[in-house]
Every structure is written in structure tokens, then in C-alpha cells.
C-alpha positions as CSV (number, residue, x, y, z in Angstrom):
1,M,10.2,-11.1,-29.8
2,P,9.6,-8.6,-27.1
3,A,12.8,-6.2,-27.0
4,I,14.1,-4.4,-23.4
5,N,16.8,-2.1,-22.9
6,C,20.3,-3.2,-22.0
7,H,20.6,-2.4,-18.1
8,K,24.0,-0.4,-18.9
9,C,23.8,1.1,-22.5
10,R,20.0,1.0,-23.3
11,Q,20.7,-0.5,-26.2
12,L,17.5,-2.4,-27.5
13,I,17.8,-6.0,-26.8
14,S,15.7,-9.5,-27.2
15,D,14.7,-10.2,-23.5
16,K,15.7,-13.3,-24.1
17,E,19.0,-12.2,-24.1
18,T,21.9,-13.3,-21.1
19,H,23.9,-10.5,-22.1
20,C,24.1,-7.4,-24.1
21,P,25.2,-7.9,-27.7
22,F,26.7,-4.4,-27.6
23,C,28.3,-3.7,-24.3
24,Q,28.3,-7.5,-23.1
25,T,26.5,-6.3,-19.6
26,P,24.8,-9.9,-18.4
27,Q,20.9,-8.9,-18.2
28,V,19.1,-10.0,-14.8
29,I,16.3,-12.6,-16.7
30,E,13.7,-13.5,-14.0
31,R,11.8,-16.9,-14.3
32,E,8.5,-17.0,-16.4
33,S,5.1,-17.0,-14.1
34,S,3.6,-20.1,-13.0
35,S,0.4,-20.8,-15.3
36,L,-1.1,-20.4,-12.0
37,T,-0.2,-17.1,-11.3
38,K,-0.5,-16.0,-14.8
39,E,-4.2,-16.6,-14.6
40,F,-4.6,-13.7,-11.9
41,F,-2.5,-11.3,-13.5
42,K,-3.8,-11.7,-16.8
43,E,-5.6,-8.3,-16.8
44,P,-2.6,-6.1,-15.2
45,K,-4.4,-3.2,-14.5
46,E,-7.9,-4.9,-12.7
47,V,-5.0,-6.0,-9.4
48,I,-5.8,-1.8,-8.9
49,N,-9.7,-2.6,-8.8
50,W,-8.9,-5.7,-6.4
51,I,-7.3,-3.1,-3.8
52,V,-10.0,-0.4,-4.7
53,A,-12.3,-3.1,-3.6
54,I,-10.9,-4.2,-0.8
55,N,-10.7,-0.7,0.7
56,V,-14.4,0.2,-0.1
57,L,-15.9,-3.5,1.1
58,L,-14.2,-3.0,4.6
59,Y,-15.3,0.7,4.8
60,I,-18.6,-0.4,4.0
61,A,-18.3,-2.8,6.8
62,S,-16.4,-0.6,8.7
63,I,-20.4,1.5,9.0
64,I,-22.4,-1.7,8.9
65,L,-20.9,-2.6,12.5
66,D,-22.3,0.7,13.9
67,P,-23.5,3.1,12.1
68,S,-24.3,5.6,15.1
69,E,-21.7,7.9,14.1
70,A,-22.0,7.8,9.9
71,M,-24.7,10.8,9.7
72,S,-23.2,12.7,12.4
73,L,-21.9,15.8,12.1
74,D,-20.4,16.0,15.6
75,H,-16.9,16.4,13.8
76,G,-17.8,18.5,10.9
77,L,-17.8,17.8,7.2
78,L,-15.5,16.1,7.3
79,G,-16.2,13.6,10.0
80,V,-19.2,12.8,7.4
81,G,-19.3,9.1,6.4
82,S,-17.4,8.2,9.7
83,P,-17.4,4.9,11.2
84,T,-16.8,4.2,15.0
85,S,-13.2,3.4,16.6
86,R,-15.1,0.2,17.8
87,S,-16.0,-0.6,14.3
88,L,-12.4,0.0,13.2
89,I,-10.7,-1.9,16.3
90,V,-12.8,-5.2,14.7
91,L,-11.2,-5.1,11.7
92,G,-7.8,-4.3,12.3
93,M,-6.8,-0.4,13.5
94,T,-3.4,-0.6,14.0
95,G,-1.4,1.7,17.1
96,N,-2.5,2.2,20.8
97,A,-3.6,-0.7,22.6
98,M,-3.7,-2.8,19.6
99,W,0.0,-2.4,18.9
100,T,0.7,-2.8,22.7
101,C,-1.4,-6.2,22.7
102,G,1.1,-7.2,19.9
103,H,-1.1,-7.2,17.4
104,W,1.5,-6.9,14.5
105,W,-1.1,-8.0,11.8
106,T,-2.8,-5.1,11.9
107,L,0.7,-3.1,10.1
108,L,-1.2,-5.2,6.9
109,T,-4.8,-4.5,8.1
110,A,-5.0,-1.1,8.4
111,S,-3.8,0.0,5.3
112,F,-7.4,-0.8,3.9
113,L,-9.3,0.8,6.8
114,H,-10.9,4.4,6.8
115,G,-11.8,6.8,8.8
116,S,-14.1,9.0,6.6
117,I,-16.2,8.9,3.6
118,L,-13.6,12.1,2.3
119,H,-10.8,9.9,3.5
120,I,-11.6,6.7,1.3
121,Y,-12.4,8.9,-1.6
122,F,-9.3,11.0,-1.3
123,N,-6.8,8.1,-1.0
124,L,-8.8,6.0,-3.4
125,S,-8.3,9.0,-5.7
126,W,-4.4,9.1,-5.5
127,L,-4.2,5.1,-5.3
128,R,-5.6,4.9,-8.7
129,Q,-3.9,7.2,-10.5
130,L,-0.2,6.0,-9.1
131,G,-1.5,2.2,-9.1
132,A,-2.0,3.0,-12.6
133,M,1.9,4.3,-12.9
134,T,3.3,1.6,-11.0
135,V,1.5,-1.3,-12.9
136,V,2.6,-0.1,-16.3
137,L,6.0,0.4,-15.3
138,L,7.0,-2.3,-12.8
139,G,3.7,-4.5,-12.8
140,P,1.2,-5.6,-11.3
141,A,2.8,-8.2,-8.8
142,R,5.0,-5.3,-7.8
143,F,2.4,-2.9,-7.0
144,I,0.5,-5.5,-4.6
145,F,3.9,-5.9,-2.7
146,A,4.9,-2.6,-2.9
147,Y,1.4,-1.5,-1.6
148,L,1.5,-4.0,1.3
149,A,5.2,-3.6,2.4
150,T,5.3,0.7,2.3
151,G,1.9,0.5,4.4
152,V,4.2,-1.8,6.6
153,G,6.6,0.2,6.8
154,G,4.8,3.6,7.4
155,F,2.5,2.2,10.1
156,L,5.7,0.9,11.7
157,L,7.3,4.0,12.4
158,S,4.3,6.1,13.4
159,N,3.6,3.2,16.0
160,F,7.1,3.3,17.2
161,W,7.0,7.4,16.9
162,N,4.3,8.0,19.0
163,N,1.3,4.7,18.5
164,P,-1.4,6.4,17.7
165,S,-4.6,4.5,16.7
166,T,-4.2,5.0,13.0
167,V,-6.1,3.9,9.5
168,G,-5.9,4.4,5.8
169,A,-4.1,3.6,2.8
170,S,-2.1,6.9,2.8
171,C,1.0,4.9,4.6
172,S,0.6,2.8,1.0
173,I,0.1,6.1,-1.0
174,F,3.0,8.0,-0.3
175,G,5.1,4.6,-0.3
176,L,4.1,3.8,-4.3
177,M,5.6,7.5,-4.6
178,G,8.9,6.5,-2.8
179,V,9.0,3.4,-5.3
180,L,7.8,5.8,-8.3
181,I,10.3,8.3,-7.1
182,V,13.7,5.8,-6.9
183,F,12.8,4.4,-10.2
184,A,12.8,7.4,-12.4
185,Q,16.0,8.4,-11.0
186,R,17.5,5.4,-11.9
187,R,15.6,4.9,-15.1
188,G,16.9,8.9,-16.1
189,G,16.1,10.0,-19.2
190,L,13.5,12.5,-20.5
191,L,11.0,9.9,-18.8
192,G,12.9,9.7,-15.3
193,E,13.5,13.0,-15.1
194,K,9.6,14.5,-16.2
195,L,8.1,11.8,-13.9
196,G,11.0,12.2,-11.3
197,K,9.8,16.3,-10.8
198,Q,6.3,15.3,-11.2
199,L,6.2,13.1,-8.2
200,W,8.9,15.4,-5.9
201,I,6.0,17.9,-6.1
202,W,2.9,15.7,-5.4
203,T,5.4,14.2,-2.5
204,G,5.9,17.8,-1.4
205,V,2.5,19.2,-1.6
206,G,1.2,15.9,0.6
207,L,3.6,16.1,2.9
208,L,2.8,19.9,3.8
209,F,-1.1,19.4,3.7
210,G,-0.1,16.8,6.5
211,L,1.7,19.3,8.7
212,M,-1.5,21.9,8.0
213,V,-4.4,19.7,8.7
214,P,-4.6,18.0,12.6
215,M,-4.9,14.3,13.1
216,V,-2.6,13.1,9.9
217,N,-0.2,10.5,10.5
218,N,3.0,12.3,9.4
219,A,5.1,9.3,11.0
220,G,3.2,7.2,9.0
221,H,3.4,9.2,5.7
222,I,7.6,9.7,5.9
223,G,7.5,6.2,7.1
224,G,5.7,4.8,4.2
225,L,7.3,7.0,1.6
226,L,10.9,6.1,2.9
227,T,10.1,2.0,2.5
228,G,9.0,2.8,-1.0
229,M,12.2,4.5,-1.2
230,A,14.2,1.5,-0.3
231,L,12.2,-0.9,-2.2
232,G,12.7,1.4,-5.4
233,F,16.4,0.0,-5.2
234,V,15.4,-3.8,-5.2
235,F,12.8,-3.6,-7.8
236,P,14.1,-3.1,-11.2
237,K,15.3,0.4,-12.7
238,Q,13.5,-0.3,-16.7
239,E,10.0,-0.2,-17.1
240,N,8.7,-3.8,-18.7
241,R,11.1,-6.5,-16.5
242,Q,9.2,-9.7,-16.6
243,E,7.6,-10.7,-12.9
244,S,8.9,-13.9,-11.6
245,G,6.6,-16.3,-10.5
246,V,7.7,-16.3,-7.3
247,L,7.2,-12.7,-6.7
248,Q,3.6,-12.7,-8.1
249,L,2.3,-16.0,-6.2
250,L,4.4,-13.8,-3.0
251,S,2.3,-11.0,-3.2
252,L,-1.0,-12.8,-3.6
253,A,-0.1,-14.8,-0.6
254,L,0.5,-11.7,1.6
255,L,-3.3,-10.0,0.4
256,G,-5.2,-13.4,0.7
257,A,-2.8,-13.1,4.2
258,T,-4.1,-9.7,4.8
259,I,-7.8,-10.5,4.3
260,L,-7.6,-13.4,7.0
261,F,-5.9,-11.2,9.3
262,V,-9.1,-9.1,9.1
263,G,-11.4,-11.8,10.1
264,Y,-9.0,-13.2,12.6
265,N,-8.7,-10.0,14.6
266,G,-12.5,-9.6,14.0
267,L,-12.9,-12.7,16.3
268,I,-10.4,-11.8,19.1
269,M,-11.1,-8.1,19.3
270,T,-15.1,-8.8,19.2
271,Q,-14.8,-10.9,22.5
272,A,-11.7,-8.3,23.9
273,L,-15.0,-5.4,23.5
274,E,-17.3,-7.8,25.1
275,Q,-14.9,-8.1,28.5
276,Y,-14.8,-4.3,27.5
277,D,-18.3,-3.7,28.1
278,L,-18.5,-6.0,30.9
279,L,-15.4,-4.8,33.3
280,G,-14.5,-1.8,31.8
281,Q,-11.1,-2.6,31.0
282,L,-9.7,-3.9,27.6
283,F,-7.8,-6.8,27.7
284,C,-5.1,-8.3,25.3
285,Q,-6.0,-11.0,23.5
């Protein structure tokens, strides 16, 4: 029979208990997943591959749409493999004119776009490591939800702060660190202490790197981190908690909606850019 730790006294109890038999503390029991979502989450760590694959496919699409800058060294080695701004606008870059025009859905789509081959390489390396930790400790649906929600939070702060044109998974990466930092603090024990210490070091290094390197969206990173910390207080403070079918369905729906928004954004922004080519002015669609 599967077992969990009591939320209060941390004694080992059955996951079917509604109250701890040792201290009588009520246990939060979530509904079991539906058969539909169970199938999607049969291999929990596969969800990391889904997110990585979407990032990679959209990066390839951004190069194919306009490869003119991909092999250019005009922006140095850091700019190698860079898609054009035009390609990123079509696929769902957020900030600047896109935000001014009310394209709120770009808060979701921008987390799957990247500005160079090094940009996507480093972000996906971090994503695989933090994603694996999040999936193991909190579950695959919570990982997907956290990735999307903290990306939104990061870009939202960025757009209200100074509204730069921006893309990248780094808002979500800082968001996952925020989720795990709060989880570690609430969970406590040796695991919580060691995990929290390591995550604070990674967060400090990431923020320091952002201050030293130009063109880094520090407001987005801070927004993602703070959103993740807030989400950490909503998520369970104990590992291996069952995910509800509602949460799993919501996570899948948000991910599916994001992919649809990429297509929708492509349709309207292609028309807008054609008008820009003709008239020299970008009109909101």
C-alpha cells in the first residue's frame, strides 16, 4: 500500500488516510486522475521531453522562416544561430509593440522561443535539471503548470517594467527555482536543507550573471522567481503527493492552448508584417 508522511508529525501513514492516526491532523486527499490524463502522464519524466521538444521545434521553425541572420557573425559568437526579430514576432515574441497591441497570449508563447543557439542550449540544460527535480518531487502536471505560469509571471513583470521585446525559457527556469526553494523550506529536514541551499546558490549565480551580461531580461527573471515562490506555497510541502485529474487536465489544456496561440499569432502577425512592408507602419491586429 502506498505511504506518505503526515503533513504535521511526519509519521509514515497510508495515502488513503483522511486523518493521521498518530496526531489526528486532517490529510489533504486529491481526486485520482481520470483515465484520459493517466495515459498522458504514464511516464512522468516524459513531460520534460515534451517541453524541450516544443522549444526545439519552434527554434528550428524560427530559423526556417528567415535564415538570413542564422550564420551571421555580426553579433559575435553569442549571436550564432540567431533567428530574425521578424521570425520571433510571427511565432509569439512578447513585449514592445506586441504587448502594446494587447497580444496577451504572447506571455505564454514567448517561453518557448529563443534568440540564439547558445540561448536555447543553456536554457534547455537548466530546464532538464530543474524539470527532473520538479517532476520527481511534485509531479509532472505541477511541472507543466509551473513552467507556464511562472513564464507568464516573469514576462508580465518585464512588460510592465520596461517592456522590451523578449523571448526565452529563463523566466520559467527561475520560476522552477522559486517553486523548489519554497518547497525545500516548507518540507524541512535534511532533504529540504540541502536542496534549499543548492537552489539559493543557483539562483544567486543566475541573477549575478544577468547583471553582468548585456541584453538579459532581469525583470523577467525576478518576476518568474517571485511567481514560482508564490506557487510554492500553493503546491504541496511534501514530495510524492498525488496529482488530481483536474490539475492534470488544466496543465494539458494550457499547454495545448499555448501551441494553438503560436499558430494564431502566426496568422495575424504575418498579415501585420505584410502591411508593414507596404506602408512602413506596424498596425495592431
